[in-house]
DRENPA-3360 file (N, C-alpha, C; in nm, 2 decimals, always signed):
BEGIN
1 = MMDESSPA = +12.47/+10.72/+9.27/+12.38/+10.78/+9.24/+12.26/+10.74/+9.16 ~ +12.18/+10.83/+9.14/+12.06/+10.78/+9.12/+12.03/+10.74/+9.01 ~ +11.99/+10.72/+8.89/+11.99/+10.69/+8.81/+11.92/+10.85/+8.69 ~ +11.98/+10.89/+8.64/+11.90/+11.00/+8.54/+11.77/+10.92/+8.49 ~ +11.82/+10.84/+8.43/+11.70/+10.76/+8.30/+11.60/+10.73/+8.36 ~ +11.57/+10.67/+8.48/+11.42/+10.67/+8.56/+11.36/+10.80/+8.55 ~ +11.24/+10.76/+8.59/+11.12/+10.85/+8.60/+11.13/+10.93/+8.70 ~ +11.12/+11.07/+8.64/+11.16/+11.13/+8.80/+11.07/+11.13/+8.89;
9 = RAVAAQGL = +10.93/+11.11/+8.86/+10.82/+11.07/+8.97/+10.80/+10.92/+8.93 ~ +10.78/+10.84/+9.03/+10.66/+10.72/+9.02/+10.50/+10.76/+9.10 ~ +10.42/+10.68/+9.01/+10.29/+10.68/+9.10/+10.28/+10.67/+9.24 ~ +10.29/+10.70/+9.35/+10.36/+10.60/+9.48/+10.14/+10.56/+9.51 ~ +10.20/+10.46/+9.56/+10.06/+10.42/+9.63/+10.06/+10.32/+9.72 ~ +10.01/+10.32/+9.89/+10.05/+10.23/+9.97/+10.02/+10.08/+9.93 ~ +10.13/+10.02/+9.99/+10.15/+9.88/+9.91/+10.25/+9.86/+9.80 ~ +10.30/+9.99/+9.72/+10.38/+10.01/+9.65/+10.53/+9.93/+9.69;
17 = RAERADSK = +10.61/+9.85/+9.68/+10.74/+9.81/+9.67/+10.89/+9.78/+9.62 ~ +10.99/+9.82/+9.60/+11.08/+9.88/+9.55/+11.21/+9.77/+9.60 ~ +11.30/+9.71/+9.48/+11.35/+9.63/+9.54/+11.57/+9.66/+9.50 ~ +11.66/+9.67/+9.61/+11.75/+9.78/+9.59/+11.80/+9.62/+9.35 ~ +11.73/+9.54/+9.39/+11.80/+9.40/+9.26/+11.69/+9.51/+9.17 ~ +11.65/+9.62/+9.18/+11.59/+9.70/+9.02/+11.64/+9.82/+9.05 ~ +11.75/+9.84/+9.05/+11.79/+10.00/+9.13/+11.69/+10.15/+9.02 ~ +11.64/+10.11/+8.89/+11.57/+10.22/+8.83/+11.45/+10.24/+8.87;
25 = ALASALRA = +11.41/+10.16/+8.93/+11.25/+10.10/+9.08/+11.28/+10.18/+9.16 ~ +11.40/+10.13/+9.29/+11.44/+10.14/+9.35/+11.39/+10.30/+9.39 ~ +11.49/+10.38/+9.31/+11.54/+10.50/+9.23/+11.41/+10.58/+9.25 ~ +11.35/+10.53/+9.16/+11.22/+10.62/+9.12/+11.14/+10.62/+9.23 ~ +11.12/+10.48/+9.30/+11.02/+10.50/+9.45/+11.09/+10.56/+9.52 ~ +11.20/+10.58/+9.55/+11.27/+10.69/+9.65/+11.19/+10.80/+9.66 ~ +11.24/+10.82/+9.49/+11.19/+10.96/+9.51/+11.04/+11.02/+9.51 ~ +10.95/+10.93/+9.44/+10.80/+10.92/+9.47/+10.82/+10.97/+9.63;
33 = AVDYRGDV = +10.84/+10.87/+9.66/+10.83/+10.88/+9.88/+10.92/+11.01/+9.93 ~ +10.93/+11.08/+9.91/+11.02/+11.23/+9.92/+10.80/+11.34/+9.88 ~ +10.71/+11.32/+9.78/+10.60/+11.33/+9.75/+10.50/+11.28/+9.85 ~ +10.50/+11.10/+9.88/+10.44/+11.07/+9.95/+10.38/+11.11/+10.10 ~ +10.25/+11.15/+10.12/+10.25/+11.20/+10.27/+10.17/+11.12/+10.31 ~ +10.26/+10.99/+10.34/+10.24/+10.88/+10.43/+10.39/+10.80/+10.44 ~ +10.38/+10.72/+10.55/+10.47/+10.65/+10.60/+10.55/+10.53/+10.53 ~ +10.65/+10.53/+10.50/+10.70/+10.44/+10.40/+10.78/+10.32/+10.48;
41 = TLTRTDGS = +10.82/+10.20/+10.49/+10.92/+10.15/+10.56/+11.06/+10.11/+10.49 ~ +11.15/+10.13/+10.50/+11.28/+10.13/+10.44/+11.33/+10.01/+10.48 ~ +11.41/+9.85/+10.41/+11.45/+9.74/+10.50/+11.58/+9.79/+10.44 ~ +11.71/+9.75/+10.56/+11.88/+9.79/+10.57/+11.92/+9.65/+10.52 ~ +12.00/+9.69/+10.41/+12.08/+9.56/+10.39/+12.12/+9.43/+10.46 ~ +12.12/+9.52/+10.63/+12.16/+9.40/+10.74/+12.06/+9.34/+10.80 ~ +11.90/+9.36/+10.68/+11.78/+9.32/+10.79/+11.68/+9.40/+10.82 ~ +11.75/+9.51/+10.91/+11.67/+9.58/+11.02/+11.58/+9.68/+10.89;
49 = SVTGYIFD = +11.49/+9.73/+10.99/+11.39/+9.83/+10.87/+11.38/+9.92/+10.99 ~ +11.26/+10.05/+10.88/+11.29/+10.15/+11.03/+11.15/+10.22/+10.88 ~ +11.08/+10.29/+10.97/+10.96/+10.27/+10.93/+10.96/+10.49/+10.95 ~ +10.87/+10.55/+10.89/+10.87/+10.70/+10.86/+10.84/+10.75/+10.73 ~ +10.84/+10.87/+10.78/+10.79/+11.02/+10.66/+10.93/+11.04/+10.63 ~ +10.94/+11.01/+10.47/+11.06/+11.04/+10.37/+11.06/+11.21/+10.35 ~ +11.12/+11.32/+10.43/+11.11/+11.45/+10.35/+11.24/+11.49/+10.31 ~ +11.32/+11.39/+10.27/+11.39/+11.46/+10.16/+11.47/+11.35/+10.11;
57 = LAEGENEA = +11.56/+11.30/+9.99/+11.66/+11.32/+9.93/+11.73/+11.35/+9.91 ~ +11.84/+11.36/+9.98/+11.97/+11.42/+9.95/+12.11/+11.36/+9.89 ~ +12.07/+11.36/+9.71/+12.15/+11.32/+9.61/+12.32/+11.34/+9.58 ~ +12.44/+11.29/+9.61/+12.51/+11.31/+9.60/+12.58/+11.28/+9.47 ~ +12.71/+11.29/+9.48/+12.77/+11.25/+9.31/+12.73/+11.09/+9.29 ~ +12.73/+11.04/+9.41/+12.74/+10.92/+9.38/+12.69/+10.83/+9.47 ~ +12.63/+10.70/+9.51/+12.57/+10.67/+9.57/+12.56/+10.66/+9.71 ~ +12.72/+10.68/+9.75/+12.78/+10.69/+9.88/+12.75/+10.78/+9.92;
65 = DSIVKLFP = +12.73/+10.92/+9.83/+12.76/+11.04/+9.93/+12.57/+11.10/+9.91 ~ +12.48/+10.94/+9.89/+12.33/+11.00/+9.87/+12.30/+10.94/+10.02 ~ +12.18/+11.02/+10.03/+12.07/+11.07/+10.20/+11.96/+11.03/+10.15 ~ +11.91/+10.98/+10.28/+11.77/+10.97/+10.25/+11.72/+11.01/+10.42 ~ +11.63/+11.12/+10.43/+11.62/+11.18/+10.56/+11.50/+11.19/+10.62 ~ +11.47/+11.10/+10.65/+11.34/+11.05/+10.71/+11.25/+11.11/+10.91 ~ +11.16/+11.15/+10.89/+11.06/+11.15/+11.06/+11.04/+11.07/+11.05 ~ +11.06/+10.96/+11.21/+11.03/+10.79/+11.23/+10.90/+10.87/+11.34;
73 = PDGGKKSI = +10.79/+10.77/+11.32/+10.70/+10.85/+11.43/+10.65/+10.86/+11.58 ~ +10.84/+10.80/+11.63/+10.86/+10.81/+11.76/+10.91/+10.99/+11.79 ~ +10.92/+11.04/+11.68/+11.02/+11.13/+11.69/+11.12/+11.20/+11.68 ~ +11.18/+11.27/+11.61/+11.33/+11.31/+11.60/+11.36/+11.34/+11.44 ~ +11.47/+11.28/+11.39/+11.49/+11.26/+11.26/+11.61/+11.16/+11.27 ~ +11.61/+11.08/+11.13/+11.73/+10.97/+11.11/+11.73/+11.07/+10.98 ~ +11.89/+10.92/+10.93/+11.93/+10.96/+10.82/+12.01/+10.84/+10.79 ~ +11.94/+10.76/+10.64/+12.00/+10.66/+10.60/+12.05/+10.72/+10.45;
81 = PLRDIASI = +12.24/+10.65/+10.46/+12.28/+10.69/+10.38/+12.18/+10.57/+10.26 ~ +12.19/+10.54/+10.16/+12.15/+10.50/+9.99/+12.20/+10.35/+9.97 ~ +12.28/+10.35/+10.04/+12.40/+10.25/+10.02/+12.33/+10.13/+10.09 ~ +12.29/+10.15/+10.21/+12.22/+10.10/+10.28/+12.04/+10.03/+10.32 ~ +12.02/+10.08/+10.19/+11.89/+10.08/+10.13/+11.87/+9.90/+10.07 ~ +11.79/+9.85/+10.12/+11.78/+9.69/+10.03/+11.64/+9.74/+9.95 ~ +11.54/+9.79/+10.03/+11.43/+9.81/+9.96/+11.33/+9.91/+10.03 ~ +11.21/+9.98/+9.98/+11.10/+10.02/+9.99/+11.00/+9.98/+9.99;
89 = EFTGKDTA = +10.90/+10.01/+10.09/+10.73/+10.02/+10.07/+10.68/+10.09/+10.20 ~ +10.56/+10.13/+10.03/+10.48/+10.20/+10.06/+10.42/+10.18/+10.15 ~ +10.39/+10.22/+10.32/+10.30/+10.09/+10.40/+10.22/+10.19/+10.47 ~ +10.24/+10.36/+10.51/+10.16/+10.45/+10.53/+10.09/+10.48/+10.47 ~ +9.92/+10.51/+10.45/+9.79/+10.56/+10.39/+9.91/+10.72/+10.38 ~ +9.87/+10.75/+10.21/+9.87/+10.91/+10.21/+9.77/+11.01/+10.23 ~ +9.85/+11.08/+10.34/+9.72/+11.11/+10.39/+9.58/+11.22/+10.29 ~ +9.64/+11.25/+10.19/+9.66/+11.34/+10.08/+9.56/+11.26/+9.95;
97 = EGRSFETW = +9.54/+11.18/+9.94/+9.49/+11.09/+9.86/+9.35/+11.13/+9.82 ~ +9.35/+11.11/+9.76/+9.13/+11.21/+9.68/+9.11/+11.31/+9.78 ~ +9.24/+11.43/+9.76/+9.21/+11.56/+9.86/+9.23/+11.70/+9.80 ~ +9.27/+11.67/+9.69/+9.29/+11.78/+9.59/+9.18/+11.88/+9.62 ~ +9.25/+11.95/+9.54/+9.13/+12.06/+9.53/+9.04/+12.00/+9.42 ~ +9.06/+11.97/+9.32/+8.92/+11.95/+9.23/+8.88/+11.86/+9.27 ~ +8.92/+11.77/+9.39/+8.82/+11.69/+9.41/+8.76/+11.77/+9.53 ~ +8.75/+11.84/+9.57/+8.69/+11.95/+9.69/+8.59/+11.95/+9.58;
105 = VRKYVQKK = +8.60/+12.08/+9.49/+8.52/+12.17/+9.44/+8.44/+12.08/+9.33 ~ +8.42/+11.96/+9.36/+8.41/+11.81/+9.27/+8.30/+11.76/+9.38 ~ +8.30/+11.74/+9.46/+8.21/+11.70/+9.59/+8.17/+11.87/+9.63 ~ +8.18/+11.95/+9.66/+8.10/+12.07/+9.67/+7.98/+12.13/+9.58 ~ +8.00/+12.06/+9.45/+7.94/+12.14/+9.34/+7.82/+12.02/+9.38 ~ +7.86/+11.88/+9.36/+7.78/+11.77/+9.34/+7.65/+11.80/+9.50 ~ +7.69/+11.83/+9.63/+7.67/+11.84/+9.73/+7.53/+11.97/+9.67 ~ +7.64/+12.12/+9.71/+7.47/+12.22/+9.65/+7.40/+12.18/+9.51;
113 = LAGEKASI = +7.42/+12.11/+9.41/+7.36/+12.03/+9.31/+7.15/+11.96/+9.35 ~ +7.24/+11.89/+9.45/+7.19/+11.80/+9.54/+7.07/+11.84/+9.64 ~ +7.11/+11.96/+9.66/+7.06/+12.05/+9.79/+7.12/+12.04/+9.89 ~ +7.16/+11.95/+9.91/+7.26/+11.93/+10.10/+7.36/+12.06/+10.10 ~ +7.38/+12.14/+10.19/+7.46/+12.18/+10.29/+7.61/+12.17/+10.26 ~ +7.66/+12.29/+10.18/+7.83/+12.26/+10.12/+7.90/+12.35/+10.20 ~ +7.97/+12.35/+10.26/+8.09/+12.36/+10.29/+8.19/+12.40/+10.23 ~ +8.24/+12.54/+10.30/+8.36/+12.54/+10.25/+8.55/+12.46/+10.39;
121 = DSEPLAE = +8.49/+12.42/+10.50/+8.54/+12.36/+10.62/+8.61/+12.22/+10.55 ~ +8.66/+12.22/+10.56/+8.77/+12.05/+10.54/+8.74/+11.93/+10.57 ~ +8.77/+11.81/+10.52/+8.75/+11.67/+10.58/+8.82/+11.69/+10.65 ~ +8.75/+11.58/+10.79/+8.88/+11.51/+10.88/+9.01/+11.45/+10.80 ~ +9.06/+11.45/+10.80/+9.19/+11.34/+10.79/+9.14/+11.27/+10.83 ~ +9.11/+11.26/+10.98/+9.06/+11.02/+11.00/+8.98/+11.02/+10.96 ~ +8.97/+10.86/+10.89/+8.76/+10.83/+10.84/+8.80/+10.73/+10.95;
% end
């Protein structure tokens, strides 16, 4: 079971890594991964790893009942028991980073004030 004393959400950023040795950090990182809009890599206790987009953390009464659900890049869904996770690393780029509404408004206003064409169309996700 996740430790309730850990922060509800961690600031997730590409490159962040948490290990089972620090259960509070691992719990916080797994919770943050649900809100992260990029891929993470989970290393299992057997040494294998799986990469994908975490879309759910089903917390049970204890660690044995808790499951991390993710979409791997090759399609489908995977469920990994929490007890099998040795570490998590935020390996993919957060596609929404810097793309908040506030950021969009700031850029729009800056373009308008500079006399440039400002559009309500969104920017492409790929850079």
